[in-house]
N, C-alpha and C positions, 0 to 999 in steps of 0.2 A: 743568048742566056749566059749570065755570069755564074761561075762556081759558087757553091755555099761556103760560108765561112766556116773555118776549122778552128775557130776560136782565137785567133790572133793574126792581125794583118801582117804579112811578111815585110812590108815596107814601114808601116807605121807612120812616123813623121816624115813628111816629104821634105826634101832639102830645100831650104829657103823658106820653110813653112814658119810662120811666128805663132808659137803657142804661149798664152799668156797663163802663168801660175804663180800664186803667191809663195814666198818663201817657205810658209808652213805646209802648203800643198807639195811643194818640191821636196821638202824634207820627209814628209809622209809617203810620197811616192818612191824616193831612195830607199827608205826602210822596207818598203814592201818589195821592192826590186831585189833587195838583198836577202829575201826570204823570210822576213818577220811576219809574224801572225798579227791581225787586227788587235788581240790582246796585248801582244808583246810592244807593239807600236804605242797602244793607249797607256801602258805603264810607263813608257819612256817619255812620251809628250803630255801625260796627265790628261789625256782625252779618253772619252768612252770609247770602247771598241766600236759601238755604233757609229759613232761620229766618224772614226777612222774609215769605216766602211763607206760611209756617205762621201767623204771626200775622194776616195779612190773611184766611187761610182760616177763622180763628176770629171775627175781627171783622166781616167782611161780613155773615154772618147776623144777628148781633146788631143790626147797623143796618137790617136788613130789605131788603138789596141783594144782588145776585149778580155785579155787575160794578164795576170799578175807576171806569167812566164815571158811575156812579150815587153814588160815594163823596161828592163835594163837595156835592151837594143834601142828601144824609142827614146830613152832618156840621153843614151849615148849620141844617137843621131842629133837629138835636139841641142846637145852641147857642141858637137861639131859643126852645126849649121850656125851656132851663135859665135864661134871662134873663126876670126878672119883667116884666110889661107895665107901662108907665108910664101913669099917668092924667093927662090934661091938666086941671089945674086953674088 
C-alpha cells in the first residue's frame, strides 16, 4: 500500500520525462510558481482569473505535482532535463 499524497509529489517531473507545454502555459506556470495569484496573473496576461485557474489545473498534473508550492522545483527539474549536461574536458 502506497502512502497517501501530501499535496505535492516530492519528485514531480522525472528526469528525462518530456512534458509538453505551450509558451503561454509555461508563462502562467512560472508566474504561479513565483507566488502570484490567479487574479495577478490574469491582470498581467489579460486573461480571466478563472482561465488562469483552468490552465494551472491542466498543467500541474503534467508536471507531476498537485500544489503551487511544488511548481518551482518541478519547473526547475524540467529545465534541467531539457539542458544537455556539459562534459568537463
